[in-house]
C-alpha positions in Angstrom: 3.1 -2.8 -3.1 5.6 -0.2 -2.0 6.2 3.1 -3.9 9.6 3.6 -5.3 11.3 6.4 -7.2 13.5 5.3 -10.1 16.9 7.0 -10.5 16.7 10.0 -12.8 20.0 9.1 -14.5 21.7 5.7 -14.8 24.9 4.5 -16.5 24.3 3.1 -20.0 25.2 -0.6 -20.1 26.1 -0.3 -23.8 28.5 2.6 -24.0 28.9 3.9 -20.4 27.2 7.2 -21.1 24.3 8.8 -19.2 20.8 7.3 -19.7 18.0 9.5 -18.5 14.5 8.5 -17.2 12.0 9.2 -20.0 9.0 9.7 -17.8 9.5 11.2 -14.3 7.3 9.9 -11.5 4.0 11.6 -11.2 2.8 12.3 -7.7 -0.7 11.4 -8.7 0.4 8.0 -10.1 3.8 7.1 -8.6 5.9 4.1 -9.8 5.2 0.9 -8.0 7.1 -2.4 -7.8 6.7 -4.3 -11.1 6.3 -1.1 -13.2 8.8 -0.5 -16.0 10.9 2.7 -16.2 12.2 3.6 -19.6 15.6 5.2 -20.1 17.4 6.7 -23.2 21.1 7.1 -23.4 22.2 10.6 -24.5 25.3 9.2 -26.3 24.3 6.0 -28.2 20.5 6.7 -28.0 19.8 3.1 -26.9 16.6 2.7 -24.9 16.4 0.5 -21.8 13.2 -0.6 -20.1 14.0 -1.6 -16.5 11.6 -3.2 -14.0 11.2 -1.1 -10.9 12.1 -2.9 -7.7 12.3 -1.7 -4.1 15.4 -3.8 -3.6 17.4 -2.1 -6.3 16.1 1.4 -6.1 15.5 2.1 -2.4 12.1 1.5 -0.8 10.0 4.6 0.0 7.5 3.6 2.7 3.8 4.6 2.3 4.2 7.4 4.9 7.4 8.9 3.5 7.3 11.7 0.9 8.9 11.0 -2.5 12.0 13.1 -3.4 
């Protein structure tokens, strides 16, 4: 599986506010395809658990450093 870095902030699908990643990627245990990234909206406080995919988030090859 490829390593991917979920976006730090996404647009909330409920209110259009900013939803922040609750657990940043850990260099010792990076996100991989199939993991779930949890976000919380700063405006409506809804939580979203999104599946991490290389297609949606930009593939980071095994030899490339994570940002």
